[in-house]
mmCIF file of the N, C-alpha and C atoms, coordinates in Angstrom:
data_MODEL
# 
_entry.id   MODEL 
# 
loop_
_atom_site.group_PDB 
_atom_site.id 
_atom_site.type_symbol 
_atom_site.label_atom_id 
_atom_site.label_alt_id 
_atom_site.label_comp_id 
_atom_site.label_asym_id 
_atom_site.label_entity_id 
_atom_site.label_seq_id 
_atom_site.pdbx_PDB_ins_code 
_atom_site.Cartn_x 
_atom_site.Cartn_y 
_atom_site.Cartn_z 
_atom_site.occupancy 
_atom_site.B_iso_or_equiv 
_atom_site.pdbx_formal_charge 
_atom_site.auth_seq_id 
_atom_site.auth_comp_id 
_atom_site.auth_asym_id 
_atom_site.auth_atom_id 
_atom_site.pdbx_PDB_model_num 
ATOM 1   N N  . LEU A 1 1  ? 48.304 123.744 191.959 1.00 0.00 ? 1  LEU A N  1 
ATOM 2   C CA . LEU A 1 1  ? 48.061 125.187 191.681 1.00 0.00 ? 1  LEU A CA 1 
ATOM 3   C C  . LEU A 1 1  ? 47.576 126.265 192.590 1.00 0.00 ? 1  LEU A C  1 
ATOM 4   N N  . ASP A 1 2  ? 47.036 125.487 193.626 1.00 0.00 ? 2  ASP A N  1 
ATOM 5   C CA . ASP A 1 2  ? 46.451 126.205 194.711 1.00 0.00 ? 2  ASP A CA 1 
ATOM 6   C C  . ASP A 1 2  ? 47.748 126.883 195.550 1.00 0.00 ? 2  ASP A C  1 
ATOM 7   N N  . LYS A 1 3  ? 48.989 126.246 195.331 1.00 0.00 ? 3  LYS A N  1 
ATOM 8   C CA . LYS A 1 3  ? 49.848 126.747 196.156 1.00 0.00 ? 3  LYS A CA 1 
ATOM 9   C C  . LYS A 1 3  ? 50.887 127.908 195.099 1.00 0.00 ? 3  LYS A C  1 
ATOM 10  N N  . GLY A 1 4  ? 50.390 128.188 193.864 1.00 0.00 ? 4  GLY A N  1 
ATOM 11  C CA . GLY A 1 4  ? 51.373 129.097 193.334 1.00 0.00 ? 4  GLY A CA 1 
ATOM 12  C C  . GLY A 1 4  ? 52.100 128.510 192.586 1.00 0.00 ? 4  GLY A C  1 
ATOM 13  N N  . ALA A 1 5  ? 52.309 127.268 192.687 1.00 0.00 ? 5  ALA A N  1 
ATOM 14  C CA . ALA A 1 5  ? 53.687 126.854 191.799 1.00 0.00 ? 5  ALA A CA 1 
ATOM 15  C C  . ALA A 1 5  ? 53.347 127.053 190.356 1.00 0.00 ? 5  ALA A C  1 
ATOM 16  N N  . ASP A 1 6  ? 54.743 127.142 189.635 1.00 0.00 ? 6  ASP A N  1 
ATOM 17  C CA . ASP A 1 6  ? 54.322 127.254 188.168 1.00 0.00 ? 6  ASP A CA 1 
ATOM 18  C C  . ASP A 1 6  ? 54.555 125.935 187.278 1.00 0.00 ? 6  ASP A C  1 
ATOM 19  N N  . VAL A 1 7  ? 53.110 125.628 186.887 1.00 0.00 ? 7  VAL A N  1 
ATOM 20  C CA . VAL A 1 7  ? 52.719 124.255 186.529 1.00 0.00 ? 7  VAL A CA 1 
ATOM 21  C C  . VAL A 1 7  ? 53.044 124.237 185.134 1.00 0.00 ? 7  VAL A C  1 
ATOM 22  N N  . ARG A 1 8  ? 53.188 125.226 184.366 1.00 0.00 ? 8  ARG A N  1 
ATOM 23  C CA . ARG A 1 8  ? 53.185 125.361 182.974 1.00 0.00 ? 8  ARG A CA 1 
ATOM 24  C C  . ARG A 1 8  ? 53.818 124.307 182.363 1.00 0.00 ? 8  ARG A C  1 
ATOM 25  N N  . THR A 1 9  ? 55.093 124.001 182.419 1.00 0.00 ? 9  THR A N  1 
ATOM 26  C CA . THR A 1 9  ? 55.897 122.718 182.154 1.00 0.00 ? 9  THR A CA 1 
ATOM 27  C C  . THR A 1 9  ? 55.386 121.731 182.563 1.00 0.00 ? 9  THR A C  1 
ATOM 28  N N  . ASP A 1 10 ? 54.726 121.261 183.430 1.00 0.00 ? 10 ASP A N  1 
ATOM 29  C CA . ASP A 1 10 ? 53.979 120.003 183.571 1.00 0.00 ? 10 ASP A CA 1 
ATOM 30  C C  . ASP A 1 10 ? 52.878 120.076 182.576 1.00 0.00 ? 10 ASP A C  1 
ATOM 31  N N  . ILE A 1 11 ? 52.029 121.201 182.584 1.00 0.00 ? 11 ILE A N  1 
ATOM 32  C CA . ILE A 1 11 ? 50.708 120.722 181.693 1.00 0.00 ? 11 ILE A CA 1 
ATOM 33  C C  . ILE A 1 11 ? 50.977 121.033 180.304 1.00 0.00 ? 11 ILE A C  1 
ATOM 34  N N  . SER A 1 12 ? 51.998 121.377 179.969 1.00 0.00 ? 12 SER A N  1 
ATOM 35  C CA . SER A 1 12 ? 52.403 121.395 178.798 1.00 0.00 ? 12 SER A CA 1 
ATOM 36  C C  . SER A 1 12 ? 53.389 119.959 177.876 1.00 0.00 ? 12 SER A C  1 
ATOM 37  N N  . SER A 1 13 ? 53.814 118.961 178.950 1.00 0.00 ? 13 SER A N  1 
ATOM 38  C CA . SER A 1 13 ? 53.946 117.973 178.777 1.00 0.00 ? 13 SER A CA 1 
ATOM 39  C C  . SER A 1 13 ? 53.377 116.872 178.618 1.00 0.00 ? 13 SER A C  1 
ATOM 40  N N  . VAL A 1 14 ? 52.062 116.983 179.586 1.00 0.00 ? 14 VAL A N  1 
ATOM 41  C CA . VAL A 1 14 ? 51.118 116.349 179.506 1.00 0.00 ? 14 VAL A CA 1 
ATOM 42  C C  . VAL A 1 14 ? 50.144 116.331 178.816 1.00 0.00 ? 14 VAL A C  1 
ATOM 43  N N  . LYS A 1 15 ? 50.186 117.516 178.224 1.00 0.00 ? 15 LYS A N  1 
ATOM 44  C CA . LYS A 1 15 ? 49.287 117.791 177.006 1.00 0.00 ? 15 LYS A CA 1 
ATOM 45  C C  . LYS A 1 15 ? 49.690 117.339 175.665 1.00 0.00 ? 15 LYS A C  1 
ATOM 46  N N  . ALA A 1 16 ? 51.136 117.352 175.304 1.00 0.00 ? 16 ALA A N  1 
ATOM 47  C CA . ALA A 1 16 ? 51.714 117.248 174.411 1.00 0.00 ? 16 ALA A CA 1 
ATOM 48  C C  . ALA A 1 16 ? 51.910 115.441 174.350 1.00 0.00 ? 16 ALA A C  1 
ATOM 49  N N  . TYR A 1 17 ? 52.302 114.872 175.450 1.00 0.00 ? 17 TYR A N  1 
ATOM 50  C CA . TYR A 1 17 ? 52.490 113.288 175.802 1.00 0.00 ? 17 TYR A CA 1 
ATOM 51  C C  . TYR A 1 17 ? 51.246 112.848 175.317 1.00 0.00 ? 17 TYR A C  1 
ATOM 52  N N  . ALA A 1 18 ? 49.940 113.418 176.177 1.00 0.00 ? 18 ALA A N  1 
ATOM 53  C CA . ALA A 1 18 ? 48.569 112.690 175.917 1.00 0.00 ? 18 ALA A CA 1 
ATOM 54  C C  . ALA A 1 18 ? 48.039 112.583 174.297 1.00 0.00 ? 18 ALA A C  1 
ATOM 55  N N  . THR A 1 19 ? 48.417 113.870 173.720 1.00 0.00 ? 19 THR A N  1 
ATOM 56  C CA . THR A 1 19 ? 47.382 114.024 172.266 1.00 0.00 ? 19 THR A CA 1 
ATOM 57  C C  . THR A 1 19 ? 48.422 112.958 171.404 1.00 0.00 ? 19 THR A C  1 
ATOM 58  N N  . GLU A 1 20 ? 49.878 113.334 171.659 1.00 0.00 ? 20 GLU A N  1 
ATOM 59  C CA . GLU A 1 20 ? 50.626 112.277 170.548 1.00 0.00 ? 20 GLU A CA 1 
ATOM 60  C C  . GLU A 1 20 ? 50.505 110.787 170.840 1.00 0.00 ? 20 GLU A C  1 
ATOM 61  N N  . MET A 1 21 ? 50.168 110.558 172.422 1.00 0.00 ? 21 MET A N  1 
ATOM 62  C CA . MET A 1 21 ? 49.938 108.844 171.962 1.00 0.00 ? 21 MET A CA 1 
ATOM 63  C C  . MET A 1 21 ? 48.511 108.602 171.852 1.00 0.00 ? 21 MET A C  1 
ATOM 64  N N  . ALA A 1 22 ? 47.562 109.549 171.754 1.00 0.00 ? 22 ALA A N  1 
ATOM 65  C CA . ALA A 1 22 ? 46.363 108.912 171.369 1.00 0.00 ? 22 ALA A CA 1 
ATOM 66  C C  . ALA A 1 22 ? 46.132 108.963 170.230 1.00 0.00 ? 22 ALA A C  1 
ATOM 67  N N  . TYR A 1 23 ? 47.353 109.690 169.403 1.00 0.00 ? 23 TYR A N  1 
ATOM 68  C CA . TYR A 1 23 ? 46.843 109.802 167.989 1.00 0.00 ? 23 TYR A CA 1 
ATOM 69  C C  . TYR A 1 23 ? 47.984 108.474 167.635 1.00 0.00 ? 23 TYR A C  1 
ATOM 70  N N  . GLU A 1 24 ? 48.900 107.916 167.617 1.00 0.00 ? 24 GLU A N  1 
ATOM 71  C CA . GLU A 1 24 ? 49.422 107.127 167.760 1.00 0.00 ? 24 GLU A CA 1 
ATOM 72  C C  . GLU A 1 24 ? 48.666 105.969 168.272 1.00 0.00 ? 24 GLU A C  1 
ATOM 73  N N  . VAL A 1 25 ? 48.024 105.831 168.993 1.00 0.00 ? 25 VAL A N  1 
ATOM 74  C CA . VAL A 1 25 ? 46.781 104.380 168.957 1.00 0.00 ? 25 VAL A CA 1 
ATOM 75  C C  . VAL A 1 25 ? 46.133 104.482 168.225 1.00 0.00 ? 25 VAL A C  1 
ATOM 76  N N  . LEU A 1 26 ? 45.267 105.601 167.665 1.00 0.00 ? 26 LEU A N  1 
ATOM 77  C CA . LEU A 1 26 ? 44.504 105.808 167.007 1.00 0.00 ? 26 LEU A CA 1 
ATOM 78  C C  . LEU A 1 26 ? 44.902 105.054 165.202 1.00 0.00 ? 26 LEU A C  1 
ATOM 79  N N  . ASP A 1 27 ? 46.009 105.882 165.022 1.00 0.00 ? 27 ASP A N  1 
ATOM 80  C CA . ASP A 1 27 ? 46.642 105.679 163.710 1.00 0.00 ? 27 ASP A CA 1 
ATOM 81  C C  . ASP A 1 27 ? 46.984 103.918 163.631 1.00 0.00 ? 27 ASP A C  1 
ATOM 82  N N  . HIS A 1 28 ? 47.513 103.263 164.616 1.00 0.00 ? 28 HIS A N  1 
ATOM 83  C CA . HIS A 1 28 ? 48.082 101.911 164.645 1.00 0.00 ? 28 HIS A CA 1 
ATOM 84  C C  . HIS A 1 28 ? 46.419 101.255 164.507 1.00 0.00 ? 28 HIS A C  1 
ATOM 85  N N  . ALA A 1 29 ? 45.180 101.597 164.961 1.00 0.00 ? 29 ALA A N  1 
ATOM 86  C CA . ALA A 1 29 ? 43.826 101.166 164.841 1.00 0.00 ? 29 ALA A CA 1 
ATOM 87  C C  . ALA A 1 29 ? 43.368 101.123 163.314 1.00 0.00 ? 29 ALA A C  1 
ATOM 88  N N  . MET A 1 30 ? 43.467 102.271 162.875 1.00 0.00 ? 30 MET A N  1 
ATOM 89  C CA . MET A 1 30 ? 42.916 102.619 161.746 1.00 0.00 ? 30 MET A CA 1 
ATOM 90  C C  . MET A 1 30 ? 44.159 101.592 160.920 1.00 0.00 ? 30 MET A C  1 
ATOM 91  N N  . GLN A 1 31 ? 45.250 101.386 160.905 1.00 0.00 ? 31 GLN A N  1 
ATOM 92  C CA . GLN A 1 31 ? 46.504 100.545 160.165 1.00 0.00 ? 31 GLN A CA 1 
ATOM 93  C C  . GLN A 1 31 ? 45.800 99.451  160.171 1.00 0.00 ? 31 GLN A C  1 
ATOM 94  N N  . MET A 1 32 ? 45.420 98.745  161.312 1.00 0.00 ? 32 MET A N  1 
ATOM 95  C CA . MET A 1 32 ? 44.880 97.301  161.471 1.00 0.00 ? 32 MET A CA 1 
ATOM 96  C C  . MET A 1 32 ? 43.458 97.307  160.881 1.00 0.00 ? 32 MET A C  1 
ATOM 97  N N  . TYR A 1 33 ? 42.363 98.034  161.199 1.00 0.00 ? 33 TYR A N  1 
ATOM 98  C CA . TYR A 1 33 ? 41.447 97.880  160.033 1.00 0.00 ? 33 TYR A CA 1 
ATOM 99  C C  . TYR A 1 33 ? 41.498 98.014  158.723 1.00 0.00 ? 33 TYR A C  1 
ATOM 100 N N  . GLY A 1 34 ? 42.612 98.555  158.409 1.00 0.00 ? 34 GLY A N  1 
ATOM 101 C CA . GLY A 1 34 ? 42.658 98.905  156.702 1.00 0.00 ? 34 GLY A CA 1 
ATOM 102 C C  . GLY A 1 34 ? 41.996 99.861  156.540 1.00 0.00 ? 34 GLY A C  1 
ATOM 103 N N  . ALA A 1 35 ? 40.985 99.987  154.941 1.00 0.00 ? 35 ALA A N  1 
ATOM 104 C CA . ALA A 1 35 ? 40.630 100.909 154.605 1.00 0.00 ? 35 ALA A CA 1 
ATOM 105 C C  . ALA A 1 35 ? 38.577 100.916 155.103 1.00 0.00 ? 35 ALA A C  1 
ATOM 106 N N  . MET A 1 36 ? 38.636 99.732  155.957 1.00 0.00 ? 36 MET A N  1 
ATOM 107 C CA . MET A 1 36 ? 37.452 99.651  156.818 1.00 0.00 ? 36 MET A CA 1 
ATOM 108 C C  . MET A 1 36 ? 37.591 100.688 157.944 1.00 0.00 ? 36 MET A C  1 
ATOM 109 N N  . GLY A 1 37 ? 38.732 100.849 158.282 1.00 0.00 ? 37 GLY A N  1 
ATOM 110 C CA . GLY A 1 37 ? 38.657 101.906 159.338 1.00 0.00 ? 37 GLY A CA 1 
ATOM 111 C C  . GLY A 1 37 ? 38.525 103.162 158.793 1.00 0.00 ? 37 GLY A C  1 
ATOM 112 N N  . MET A 1 38 ? 38.038 103.534 157.500 1.00 0.00 ? 38 MET A N  1 
ATOM 113 C CA . MET A 1 38 ? 37.987 104.801 157.238 1.00 0.00 ? 38 MET A CA 1 
ATOM 114 C C  . MET A 1 38 ? 36.595 105.173 156.667 1.00 0.00 ? 38 MET A C  1 
ATOM 115 N N  . THR A 1 39 ? 35.786 104.299 156.916 1.00 0.00 ? 39 THR A N  1 
ATOM 116 C CA . THR A 1 39 ? 34.280 103.849 156.662 1.00 0.00 ? 39 THR A CA 1 
ATOM 117 C C  . THR A 1 39 ? 33.434 104.598 157.910 1.00 0.00 ? 39 THR A C  1 
ATOM 118 N N  . LYS A 1 40 ? 32.183 104.633 157.814 1.00 0.00 ? 40 LYS A N  1 
ATOM 119 C CA . LYS A 1 40 ? 31.134 105.105 158.665 1.00 0.00 ? 40 LYS A CA 1 
ATOM 120 C C  . LYS A 1 40 ? 30.351 104.025 159.670 1.00 0.00 ? 40 LYS A C  1 
ATOM 121 N N  . GLU A 1 41 ? 31.101 102.959 159.369 1.00 0.00 ? 41 GLU A N  1 
ATOM 122 C CA . GLU A 1 41 ? 30.730 101.465 160.209 1.00 0.00 ? 41 GLU A CA 1 
ATOM 123 C C  . GLU A 1 41 ? 31.719 101.783 161.574 1.00 0.00 ? 41 GLU A C  1 
ATOM 124 N N  . LEU A 1 42 ? 32.628 101.961 161.395 1.00 0.00 ? 42 LEU A N  1 
ATOM 125 C CA . LEU A 1 42 ? 33.335 102.374 162.333 1.00 0.00 ? 42 LEU A CA 1 
ATOM 126 C C  . LEU A 1 42 ? 33.606 103.896 162.473 1.00 0.00 ? 42 LEU A C  1 
ATOM 127 N N  . PRO A 1 43 ? 33.732 103.915 164.116 1.00 0.00 ? 43 PRO A N  1 
ATOM 128 C CA . PRO A 1 43 ? 33.984 105.309 164.428 1.00 0.00 ? 43 PRO A CA 1 
ATOM 129 C C  . PRO A 1 43 ? 35.589 105.877 164.359 1.00 0.00 ? 43 PRO A C  1 
ATOM 130 N N  . LEU A 1 44 ? 36.335 105.354 163.862 1.00 0.00 ? 44 LEU A N  1 
ATOM 131 C CA . LEU A 1 44 ? 37.664 105.430 163.660 1.00 0.00 ? 44 LEU A CA 1 
ATOM 132 C C  . LEU A 1 44 ? 38.315 107.078 162.798 1.00 0.00 ? 44 LEU A C  1 
ATOM 133 N N  . ALA A 1 45 ? 37.264 107.072 161.572 1.00 0.00 ? 45 ALA A N  1 
ATOM 134 C CA . ALA A 1 45 ? 37.388 108.273 161.296 1.00 0.00 ? 45 ALA A CA 1 
ATOM 135 C C  . ALA A 1 45 ? 36.699 109.933 161.779 1.00 0.00 ? 45 ALA A C  1 
ATOM 136 N N  . LEU A 1 46 ? 35.773 109.537 162.556 1.00 0.00 ? 46 LEU A N  1 
ATOM 137 C CA . LEU A 1 46 ? 35.365 110.617 163.366 1.00 0.00 ? 46 LEU A CA 1 
ATOM 138 C C  . LEU A 1 46 ? 36.325 110.804 164.320 1.00 0.00 ? 46 LEU A C  1 
ATOM 139 N N  . MET A 1 47 ? 36.937 109.561 165.313 1.00 0.00 ? 47 MET A N  1 
ATOM 140 C CA . MET A 1 47 ? 38.130 109.957 166.212 1.00 0.00 ? 47 MET A CA 1 
ATOM 141 C C  . MET A 1 47 ? 39.212 110.806 165.379 1.00 0.00 ? 47 MET A C  1 
ATOM 142 N N  . GLN A 1 48 ? 39.625 109.971 164.183 1.00 0.00 ? 48 GLN A N  1 
ATOM 143 C CA . GLN A 1 48 ? 40.369 111.004 163.730 1.00 0.00 ? 48 GLN A CA 1 
ATOM 144 C C  . GLN A 1 48 ? 40.338 112.319 163.695 1.00 0.00 ? 48 GLN A C  1 
ATOM 145 N N  . ALA A 1 49 ? 39.364 112.922 163.216 1.00 0.00 ? 49 ALA A N  1 
ATOM 146 C CA . ALA A 1 49 ? 38.952 113.928 163.117 1.00 0.00 ? 49 ALA A CA 1 
ATOM 147 C C  . ALA A 1 49 ? 38.926 114.702 164.129 1.00 0.00 ? 49 ALA A C  1 
ATOM 148 N N  . GLN A 1 50 ? 38.585 114.283 165.022 1.00 0.00 ? 50 GLN A N  1 
ATOM 149 C CA . GLN A 1 50 ? 38.579 114.688 166.653 1.00 0.00 ? 50 GLN A CA 1 
ATOM 150 C C  . GLN A 1 50 ? 40.119 115.226 167.109 1.00 0.00 ? 50 GLN A C  1 
ATOM 151 N N  . MET A 1 51 ? 40.580 113.837 167.044 1.00 0.00 ? 51 MET A N  1 
ATOM 152 C CA . MET A 1 51 ? 41.963 113.277 167.780 1.00 0.00 ? 51 MET A CA 1 
ATOM 153 C C  . MET A 1 51 ? 42.901 114.902 167.210 1.00 0.00 ? 51 MET A C  1 
ATOM 154 N N  . ARG A 1 52 ? 42.726 114.913 165.646 1.00 0.00 ? 52 ARG A N  1 
ATOM 155 C CA . ARG A 1 52 ? 43.412 116.529 164.949 1.00 0.00 ? 52 ARG A CA 1 
ATOM 156 C C  . ARG A 1 52 ? 43.454 117.760 165.431 1.00 0.00 ? 52 ARG A C  1 
ATOM 157 N N  . THR A 1 53 ? 41.710 118.117 165.760 1.00 0.00 ? 53 THR A N  1 
ATOM 158 C CA . THR A 1 53 ? 41.826 119.061 166.345 1.00 0.00 ? 53 THR A CA 1 
ATOM 159 C C  . THR A 1 53 ? 42.478 119.225 167.683 1.00 0.00 ? 53 THR A C  1 
ATOM 160 N N  . MET A 1 54 ? 42.140 117.937 168.418 1.00 0.00 ? 54 MET A N  1 
ATOM 161 C CA . MET A 1 54 ? 42.762 118.415 169.971 1.00 0.00 ? 54 MET A CA 1 
ATOM 162 C C  . MET A 1 54 ? 44.349 118.380 169.894 1.00 0.00 ? 54 MET A C  1 
ATOM 163 N N  . ARG A 1 55 ? 45.016 117.812 168.678 1.00 0.00 ? 55 ARG A N  1 
ATOM 164 C CA . ARG A 1 55 ? 46.161 118.233 168.625 1.00 0.00 ? 55 ARG A CA 1 
ATOM 165 C C  . ARG A 1 55 ? 46.734 119.655 168.699 1.00 0.00 ? 55 ARG A C  1 
ATOM 166 N N  . ILE A 1 56 ? 45.902 120.283 168.198 1.00 0.00 ? 56 ILE A N  1 
ATOM 167 C CA . ILE A 1 56 ? 45.908 122.264 167.554 1.00 0.00 ? 56 ILE A CA 1 
ATOM 168 C C  . ILE A 1 56 ? 45.342 122.879 168.499 1.00 0.00 ? 56 ILE A C  1 
ATOM 169 N N  . TYR A 1 57 ? 44.331 122.591 169.336 1.00 0.00 ? 57 TYR A N  1 
ATOM 170 C CA . TYR A 1 57 ? 43.486 123.429 170.174 1.00 0.00 ? 57 TYR A CA 1 
ATOM 171 C C  . TYR A 1 57 ? 44.309 123.270 171.404 1.00 0.00 ? 57 TYR A C  1 
ATOM 172 N N  . ASP A 1 58 ? 44.434 124.448 172.263 1.00 0.00 ? 58 ASP A N  1 
ATOM 173 C CA . ASP A 1 58 ? 45.181 125.154 173.206 1.00 0.00 ? 58 ASP A CA 1 
ATOM 174 C C  . ASP A 1 58 ? 46.603 125.059 172.869 1.00 0.00 ? 58 ASP A C  1 
ATOM 175 N N  . GLY A 1 59 ? 46.585 125.334 171.759 1.00 0.00 ? 59 GLY A N  1 
ATOM 176 C CA . GLY A 1 59 ? 48.191 125.612 171.603 1.00 0.00 ? 59 GLY A CA 1 
ATOM 177 C C  . GLY A 1 59 ? 48.553 124.164 170.714 1.00 0.00 ? 59 GLY A C  1 
ATOM 178 N N  . PRO A 1 60 ? 49.362 124.399 169.442 1.00 0.00 ? 60 PRO A N  1 
ATOM 179 C CA . PRO A 1 60 ? 49.936 122.663 168.894 1.00 0.00 ? 60 PRO A CA 1 
ATOM 180 C C  . PRO A 1 60 ? 50.763 122.024 169.662 1.00 0.00 ? 60 PRO A C  1 
ATOM 181 N N  . THR A 1 61 ? 50.797 120.918 169.451 1.00 0.00 ? 61 THR A N  1 
ATOM 182 C CA . THR A 1 61 ? 51.775 120.239 170.197 1.00 0.00 ? 61 THR A CA 1 
ATOM 183 C C  . THR A 1 61 ? 53.578 120.674 170.047 1.00 0.00 ? 61 THR A C  1 
ATOM 184 N N  . GLU A 1 62 ? 53.501 121.281 169.030 1.00 0.00 ? 62 GLU A N  1 
ATOM 185 C CA . GLU A 1 62 ? 54.952 121.938 168.866 1.00 0.00 ? 62 GLU A CA 1 
ATOM 186 C C  . GLU A 1 62 ? 55.166 122.907 169.851 1.00 0.00 ? 62 GLU A C  1 
ATOM 187 N N  . VAL A 1 63 ? 54.210 123.723 170.121 1.00 0.00 ? 63 VAL A N  1 
ATOM 188 C CA . VAL A 1 63 ? 54.463 124.731 170.876 1.00 0.00 ? 63 VAL A CA 1 
ATOM 189 C C  . VAL A 1 63 ? 55.077 124.425 172.323 1.00 0.00 ? 63 VAL A C  1 
ATOM 190 N N  . HIS A 1 64 ? 54.161 123.588 173.090 1.00 0.00 ? 64 HIS A N  1 
ATOM 191 C CA . HIS A 1 64 ? 54.134 122.951 173.997 1.00 0.00 ? 64 HIS A CA 1 
ATOM 192 C C  . HIS A 1 64 ? 55.607 122.034 174.272 1.00 0.00 ? 64 HIS A C  1 
ATOM 193 N N  . LYS A 1 65 ? 56.083 121.313 173.109 1.00 0.00 ? 65 LYS A N  1 
ATOM 194 C CA . LYS A 1 65 ? 57.327 120.989 173.144 1.00 0.00 ? 65 LYS A CA 1 
ATOM 195 C C  . LYS A 1 65 ? 58.610 121.992 173.620 1.00 0.00 ? 65 LYS A C  1 
ATOM 196 N N  . TRP A 1 66 ? 58.150 123.344 172.958 1.00 0.00 ? 66 TRP A N  1 
ATOM 197 C CA . TRP A 1 66 ? 58.781 124.439 172.995 1.00 0.00 ? 66 TRP A CA 1 
ATOM 198 C C  . TRP A 1 66 ? 59.160 124.735 174.139 1.00 0.00 ? 66 TRP A C  1 
ATOM 199 N N  . VAL A 1 67 ? 57.959 124.839 175.272 1.00 0.00 ? 67 VAL A N  1 
ATOM 200 C CA . VAL A 1 67 ? 57.690 125.345 176.293 1.00 0.00 ? 67 VAL A CA 1 
ATOM 201 C C  . VAL A 1 67 ? 58.403 124.401 177.185 1.00 0.00 ? 67 VAL A C  1 
ATOM 202 N N  . VAL A 1 68 ? 58.463 122.999 176.913 1.00 0.00 ? 68 VAL A N  1 
ATOM 203 C CA . VAL A 1 68 ? 59.272 122.051 178.229 1.00 0.00 ? 68 VAL A CA 1 
ATOM 204 C C  . VAL A 1 68 ? 60.735 122.042 177.724 1.00 0.00 ? 68 VAL A C  1 
ATOM 205 N N  . ALA A 1 69 ? 60.970 121.879 176.650 1.00 0.00 ? 69 ALA A N  1 
ATOM 206 C CA . ALA A 1 69 ? 62.519 122.354 176.253 1.00 0.00 ? 69 ALA A CA 1 
ATOM 207 C C  . ALA A 1 69 ? 63.154 123.196 176.965 1.00 0.00 ? 69 ALA A C  1 
ATOM 208 N N  . ARG A 1 70 ? 62.693 124.517 176.519 1.00 0.00 ? 70 ARG A N  1 
ATOM 209 C CA . ARG A 1 70 ? 62.884 125.867 177.118 1.00 0.00 ? 70 ARG A CA 1 
ATOM 210 C C  . ARG A 1 70 ? 63.345 125.758 178.679 1.00 0.00 ? 70 ARG A C  1 
ATOM 211 N N  . ASN A 1 71 ? 62.261 125.107 179.234 1.00 0.00 ? 71 ASN A N  1 
ATOM 212 C CA . ASN A 1 71 ? 62.202 124.738 180.902 1.00 0.00 ? 71 ASN A CA 1 
ATOM 213 C C  . ASN A 1 71 ? 63.571 123.965 181.096 1.00 0.00 ? 71 ASN A C  1 
ATOM 214 N N  . LEU A 1 72 ? 64.036 122.628 180.280 1.00 0.00 ? 72 LEU A N  1 
ATOM 215 C CA . LEU A 1 72 ? 64.766 122.173 180.949 1.00 0.00 ? 72 LEU A CA 1 
ATOM 216 C C  . LEU A 1 72 ? 65.983 122.471 180.529 1.00 0.00 ? 72 LEU A C  1 
ATOM 217 N N  . LEU A 1 73 ? 66.178 123.285 179.518 1.00 0.00 ? 73 LEU A N  1 
ATOM 218 C CA . LEU A 1 73 ? 67.576 124.178 179.141 1.00 0.00 ? 73 LEU A CA 1 
ATOM 219 C C  . LEU A 1 73 ? 67.918 125.513 180.119 1.00 0.00 ? 73 LEU A C  1 
ATOM 220 N N  . GLY A 1 74 ? 66.609 125.642 180.416 1.00 0.00 ? 74 GLY A N  1 
ATOM 221 C CA . GLY A 1 74 ? 66.760 126.651 181.486 1.00 0.00 ? 74 GLY A CA 1 
ATOM 222 C C  . GLY A 1 74 ? 67.056 128.178 181.138 1.00 0.00 ? 74 GLY A C  1 
ATOM 223 N N  . LEU A 1 75 ? 66.027 128.266 179.665 1.00 0.00 ? 75 LEU A N  1 
ATOM 224 C CA . LEU A 1 75 ? 65.748 129.449 178.766 1.00 0.00 ? 75 LEU A CA 1 
ATOM 225 C C  . LEU A 1 75 ? 65.160 130.268 179.348 1.00 0.00 ? 75 LEU A C  1 
ATOM 226 N N  . LYS A 1 76 ? 65.477 131.731 179.373 1.00 0.00 ? 76 LYS A N  1 
ATOM 227 C CA . LYS A 1 76 ? 64.000 132.621 179.702 1.00 0.00 ? 76 LYS A CA 1 
ATOM 228 C C  . LYS A 1 76 ? 63.197 132.521 178.458 1.00 0.00 ? 76 LYS A C  1 
ATOM 229 N N  . ARG A 1 77 ? 62.322 133.278 178.747 1.00 0.00 ? 77 ARG A N  1 
ATOM 230 C CA . ARG A 1 77 ? 61.191 133.707 177.610 1.00 0.00 ? 77 ARG A CA 1 
ATOM 231 C C  . ARG A 1 77 ? 61.843 134.738 176.985 1.00 0.00 ? 77 ARG A C  1 
# 
């Protein structure tokens, strides 16, 4: 960043990957616990709500995937 490099594609790639993987891990945990995963006794329901928000703010995951794809294909904005 300090050298003026364009890191938008890298940032979009990391954001899309991290949020999708975190959501997938959380989904597997909820599946493992079944209905118990939706109760207030476990923090999974709260985590799911927070994770859903993380996938949206700073741009939806789909937008970040478009940024990466556009760069890989060499397309201009």
